[in-house]
Backbone bond lengths (Angstrom), bond angles and torsions (degrees), N, CA, C in turn:
res aa  C-N    CA-C-N  psi(-1)  N-CA   C-N-CA  omega(-1)  CA-C   N-CA-C  phi
1 M - - - 1.444 - - 1.502 112.30 -
2 F 1.354 118.36 -45.06 1.388 125.20 178.83 1.514 110.87 -110.34
3 T 1.322 116.16 143.56 1.476 115.81 176.21 1.526 110.89 -100.67
4 S 1.292 119.63 152.78 1.431 118.63 -178.01 1.482 112.48 -69.68
5 V 1.287 118.48 161.81 1.514 120.03 177.87 1.447 110.42 -63.45
6 S 1.290 121.92 -37.08 1.330 122.57 -177.09 1.632 112.49 -69.11
7 S 1.291 112.78 -37.82 1.479 122.25 174.84 1.602 105.92 -60.72
8 R 1.299 114.48 -50.41 1.528 117.23 -176.69 1.504 110.18 -63.76
9 S 1.326 115.93 -37.23 1.525 121.13 -178.50 1.495 108.05 -64.80
10 A 1.415 114.30 -48.24 1.477 118.34 179.40 1.496 114.29 -57.70
11 S 1.348 110.05 -43.31 1.541 112.64 176.22 1.429 115.81 -62.95
12 A 1.342 121.53 -40.86 1.422 126.10 177.26 1.444 110.92 -64.36
13 Y 1.355 118.91 -40.76 1.463 124.63 -179.98 1.494 107.49 -61.48
14 Q 1.393 115.21 -49.02 1.476 118.55 178.41 1.553 115.08 -57.89
15 R 1.360 114.73 -44.53 1.400 120.40 177.32 1.491 115.13 -59.82
16 V 1.380 118.18 -39.42 1.440 125.13 178.69 1.524 109.84 -69.55
17 S 1.331 113.82 -39.97 1.453 121.23 -179.12 1.573 109.80 -65.30
18 V 1.284 118.08 -42.21 1.476 121.50 175.86 1.500 110.02 -67.94
19 E 1.236 119.38 -42.34 1.500 120.20 178.92 1.433 112.75 -65.24
20 T 1.288 119.32 -38.43 1.455 125.60 175.58 1.546 109.25 -62.90
21 A 1.364 118.04 -49.31 1.451 121.55 178.86 1.543 109.17 -57.33
22 V 1.305 115.56 -44.02 1.549 116.67 -174.48 1.502 108.40 -69.53
23 S 1.307 117.05 -41.45 1.486 117.01 -176.59 1.603 112.81 -69.81
24 Q 1.322 117.07 -17.50 1.447 121.43 179.36 1.503 111.53 -99.46
25 A 1.304 117.57 -8.28 1.523 117.96 -172.41 1.490 111.59 -83.62
26 S 1.341 111.05 152.77 1.481 119.52 176.37 1.604 106.70 -80.98
27 P 1.288 120.90 158.73 1.467 121.78 173.68 1.529 113.98 -45.01
28 H 1.342 112.53 -42.86 1.551 114.99 177.20 1.542 112.48 -63.11
29 Q 1.310 115.67 -38.53 1.502 117.46 -173.37 1.562 102.18 -79.72
30 L 1.226 124.37 -23.82 1.484 122.89 178.40 1.481 109.28 -68.31
31 V 1.422 116.27 -44.61 1.478 121.14 176.47 1.532 109.14 -60.79
32 A 1.355 119.36 -43.84 1.408 122.18 177.99 1.518 109.35 -57.09
33 M 1.382 120.46 -44.85 1.402 123.44 -177.86 1.508 109.88 -64.71
34 L 1.336 117.45 -38.91 1.460 119.65 177.30 1.482 113.79 -61.35
35 L 1.394 113.05 -49.24 1.502 115.29 176.55 1.487 115.61 -57.77
36 D 1.379 113.66 -42.22 1.553 118.90 176.00 1.550 107.79 -62.89
37 G 1.255 121.70 -40.93 1.521 123.30 178.29 1.522 110.21 -65.42
38 L 1.304 119.38 -35.65 1.371 120.84 -179.11 1.622 110.94 -72.62
39 L 1.302 115.51 -40.37 1.462 117.68 173.12 1.489 113.08 -63.60
40 K 1.360 117.00 -43.93 1.433 121.99 -179.05 1.549 112.12 -60.52
41 N 1.316 115.50 -41.68 1.519 117.48 178.32 1.520 111.60 -72.45
42 V 1.284 122.50 -32.11 1.376 124.12 178.38 1.569 108.67 -70.84
43 G 1.266 117.97 -41.90 1.422 124.29 173.89 1.486 112.08 -60.79
44 A 1.322 119.72 -39.82 1.441 124.10 -176.94 1.616 106.78 -74.22
45 A 1.327 114.84 -27.91 1.482 121.25 -179.30 1.555 104.95 -71.11
46 R 1.314 117.34 -43.12 1.437 118.77 179.32 1.531 114.57 -67.96
47 A 1.333 116.17 -35.50 1.522 117.61 172.04 1.522 108.87 -67.80
48 A 1.279 124.62 -39.26 1.423 123.65 -177.94 1.588 108.56 -66.84
49 L 1.315 114.20 -40.01 1.532 118.80 -178.29 1.544 103.68 -64.95
50 K 1.244 122.62 -45.87 1.457 125.91 -176.60 1.488 110.85 -57.94
51 R 1.337 117.51 -43.49 1.489 121.06 -179.06 1.570 111.84 -87.53
52 G 1.295 116.20 4.77 1.543 121.28 175.79 1.406 116.23 77.09
53 D 1.334 117.25 16.84 1.535 122.85 178.26 1.571 104.94 -90.63
54 I 1.334 113.90 88.42 1.490 120.41 -178.05 1.510 112.12 -69.49
55 A 1.297 119.30 -33.45 1.466 124.37 -176.74 1.532 103.76 -66.46
56 A 1.314 118.66 -50.81 1.516 119.85 -176.71 1.585 108.65 -68.79
57 K 1.279 120.59 -32.15 1.391 123.16 176.00 1.606 108.14 -58.56
58 G 1.325 117.08 -52.33 1.343 125.86 -177.65 1.607 111.97 -59.60
59 E 1.336 111.39 -43.52 1.524 117.69 -178.70 1.581 108.76 -64.63
60 K 1.324 113.28 -39.96 1.557 115.13 -179.81 1.600 112.01 -72.55
61 I 1.362 115.40 -41.09 1.376 113.73 172.33 1.462 116.38 -60.71
62 N 1.332 118.30 -38.28 1.446 122.80 175.88 1.550 111.32 -60.82
63 K 1.234 117.43 -41.69 1.429 119.66 174.78 1.464 115.92 -60.06
64 A 1.364 112.81 -45.71 1.491 122.33 175.32 1.460 113.35 -53.15
65 V 1.395 111.52 -52.98 1.542 118.76 -179.91 1.597 111.16 -58.75
66 R 1.322 112.56 -39.86 1.586 114.38 -179.71 1.476 108.28 -71.44
67 I 1.280 123.71 -31.81 1.461 119.86 174.35 1.579 108.84 -61.32
68 I 1.337 116.26 -44.98 1.519 116.53 179.50 1.535 110.09 -67.09
69 D 1.346 117.79 -48.46 1.460 116.87 -168.50 1.559 111.56 -81.83
70 E 1.275 119.90 -23.75 1.489 123.17 -171.09 1.558 111.01 -106.88
71 A 1.291 117.19 -16.20 1.422 120.67 -178.65 1.520 117.41 -128.12
72 L 1.345 116.81 -55.53 1.480 119.52 -179.33 1.526 114.33 -66.12
73 K 1.267 114.26 -52.56 1.470 118.39 -178.84 1.503 114.13 -63.60
74 P 1.375 119.02 -45.97 1.477 118.79 178.42 1.541 114.54 -61.71
75 A 1.420 115.01 -20.23 1.464 119.92 -170.59 1.659 107.98 -81.61
76 L 1.367 112.07 -9.79 1.398 118.60 -177.28 1.538 111.63 -75.12
77 N 1.232 122.46 134.25 1.455 124.15 173.09 1.553 105.76 -97.76
78 L 1.261 120.87 87.60 1.461 126.77 -177.12 1.562 112.67 -68.68
79 T 1.410 118.12 -21.95 1.419 118.23 168.35 1.380 122.31 -72.14
80 Q 1.306 113.47 -43.33 1.555 120.61 -179.79 1.467 114.79 -101.55
81 G 1.343 117.87 -14.97 1.461 121.81 -173.31 1.530 116.58 -80.25
82 G 1.357 115.53 -6.93 1.439 115.53 173.67 1.487 113.99 62.21
83 D 1.345 115.11 -156.26 1.448 122.67 -179.64 1.503 115.73 -55.52
84 I 1.372 112.42 -36.44 1.502 113.21 -175.51 1.538 110.52 -67.80
85 A 1.338 116.76 -45.73 1.480 119.41 176.09 1.499 110.43 -56.71
86 A 1.335 117.84 -48.25 1.448 124.87 -175.75 1.535 108.49 -60.23
87 N 1.427 114.25 -46.63 1.502 116.86 176.65 1.529 114.38 -59.08
88 L 1.375 114.17 -42.07 1.414 118.91 -176.02 1.592 108.92 -69.81
89 N 1.368 118.90 -35.91 1.353 121.32 170.64 1.497 116.36 -56.91
90 G 1.322 115.38 -44.67 1.389 119.71 177.40 1.557 113.57 -68.43
91 L 1.344 114.57 -32.14 1.466 118.58 178.07 1.581 112.14 -69.46
92 Y 1.387 111.00 -39.19 1.427 113.48 -179.43 1.545 111.29 -73.80
93 G 1.312 115.24 -31.11 1.519 118.08 174.07 1.509 111.56 -64.79
94 Y 1.386 116.06 -40.71 1.466 116.82 175.67 1.474 115.34 -64.87
95 C 1.356 119.47 -34.72 1.398 121.94 -178.45 1.579 108.81 -74.55
96 A 1.311 118.08 -35.97 1.483 119.61 175.55 1.520 112.77 -62.49
97 L 1.330 112.03 -39.08 1.499 120.26 176.51 1.588 110.29 -63.66
98 R 1.361 118.16 -46.26 1.406 122.71 -176.50 1.569 105.84 -68.14
99 L 1.246 117.04 -37.29 1.489 114.95 -179.32 1.572 111.23 -68.15
100 T 1.238 114.15 -39.49 1.536 121.19 174.75 1.522 109.43 -56.70
101 E 1.324 112.96 -48.12 1.534 118.57 179.37 1.513 111.20 -60.38
102 A 1.411 111.64 -42.84 1.488 115.59 179.55 1.433 113.57 -60.63
103 N 1.342 115.15 -38.66 1.409 121.61 -176.05 1.589 110.64 -70.95
104 L 1.352 117.39 -40.96 1.372 121.75 177.10 1.472 117.73 -67.29
105 R 1.415 114.35 -38.17 1.482 121.87 -174.12 1.636 112.98 -105.26
106 N 1.266 116.60 1.66 1.442 121.98 -173.97 1.530 106.38 49.83
107 D 1.404 113.16 54.53 1.417 116.83 -177.02 1.469 115.01 -104.63
108 D 1.302 115.96 110.60 1.499 121.56 -175.14 1.564 107.55 -71.32
109 A 1.315 119.14 -30.41 1.432 117.36 -177.72 1.516 110.83 -67.92
110 A 1.365 117.81 -28.47 1.467 118.51 177.27 1.603 109.06 -72.63
111 L 1.289 113.56 -37.56 1.461 113.08 177.09 1.549 110.61 -64.52
112 A 1.321 116.43 -43.18 1.434 121.93 -178.99 1.565 111.23 -59.77
113 D 1.436 114.90 -34.20 1.391 123.02 178.94 1.543 111.02 -65.66
114 V 1.242 118.26 -38.36 1.487 123.41 -179.81 1.521 106.37 -66.29
115 I 1.330 117.33 -47.31 1.441 119.97 178.93 1.555 112.36 -61.84
116 R 1.291 115.01 -42.11 1.482 120.05 174.93 1.509 113.49 -54.57
117 V 1.355 116.05 -38.49 1.443 123.09 -174.12 1.569 109.60 -85.49
118 I 1.268 120.21 -36.58 1.474 121.61 -175.29 1.479 114.78 -89.55
119 E 1.243 120.00 -22.20 1.553 122.89 -177.28 1.547 106.99 -68.65
120 P 1.331 125.06 -45.56 1.430 118.83 174.24 1.530 116.55 -58.19
121 L 1.411 112.05 -42.12 1.442 116.90 -179.78 1.530 109.10 -66.01
122 A 1.310 121.91 -40.46 1.495 121.17 176.37 1.525 110.77 -66.16
123 D 1.277 119.93 -40.60 1.483 120.88 178.22 1.581 109.66 -63.33
124 G 1.278 115.28 -42.73 1.480 118.00 -174.80 1.572 107.50 -67.19
125 W 1.276 114.53 -40.98 1.517 121.53 -180.00 1.480 110.31 -56.30
126 K 1.343 112.65 -46.34 1.591 122.05 -178.35 1.534 101.34 -62.44
127 Q 1.265 122.48 -47.89 1.450 122.17 -172.98 1.511 113.35 -62.49
128 I 1.340 112.66 -36.98 1.528 119.17 177.74 1.514 106.36 -63.56
129 G 1.337 118.29 -40.00 1.509 120.87 -176.13 1.506 107.03 -70.09
130 E 1.313 120.42 -39.53 1.470 122.03 176.60 1.427 113.38 -64.24
131 Q 1.271 117.65 -43.00 1.624 121.13 175.20 1.488 109.04 -62.65
132 A 1.276 119.29 -41.89 1.467 123.04 -171.79 1.607 107.27 -68.98
133 S 1.354 114.17 -35.66 1.451 115.43 -178.83 1.547 112.95 -73.24
134 E 1.310 116.24 -14.77 1.524 121.95 -176.13 1.578 106.84 -86.93
135 L 1.322 113.77 -23.52 1.487 118.17 -178.25 1.570 114.05 -64.64
136 P 1.289 118.66 142.81 1.513 117.12 -179.96 1.603 106.88 -71.89
137 P 1.398 111.73 144.19 1.509 109.32 -179.11 1.554 111.23 -62.21
138 S 1.294 113.22 151.31 1.427 123.73 -173.99 1.561 105.43 -101.45
139 H 1.373 114.12 144.98 1.490 117.04 -176.87 1.444 105.73 -120.15
């Protein structure tokens, strides 16, 4: 019913740490953080499913779907983004659908499918950021 002071302090520290990281991140870094959060939540959903914790599985899947629907998809510029934005929009829609199926059917294969699709995207996004940071500043 009550949480310990150290638990509340750790939680507050983590929240402030995340808020600070977000406020100081570039748009590129924010997308990387969102993709990492998506993968983290899907992985946690798989672990919860494996141990039979259906409530935690549902909570983690819900967070993953919210990352897609409320952050990643709205960040796309479908007007100016061309095929890349359209393809990402379709990919995100597919992942949200698979997550919903996983939640309804307790389907680990659907969760694994989302990880299989998002991991290369997240890795590629990080590599783009690393390459961009190595470029000399333009004037």
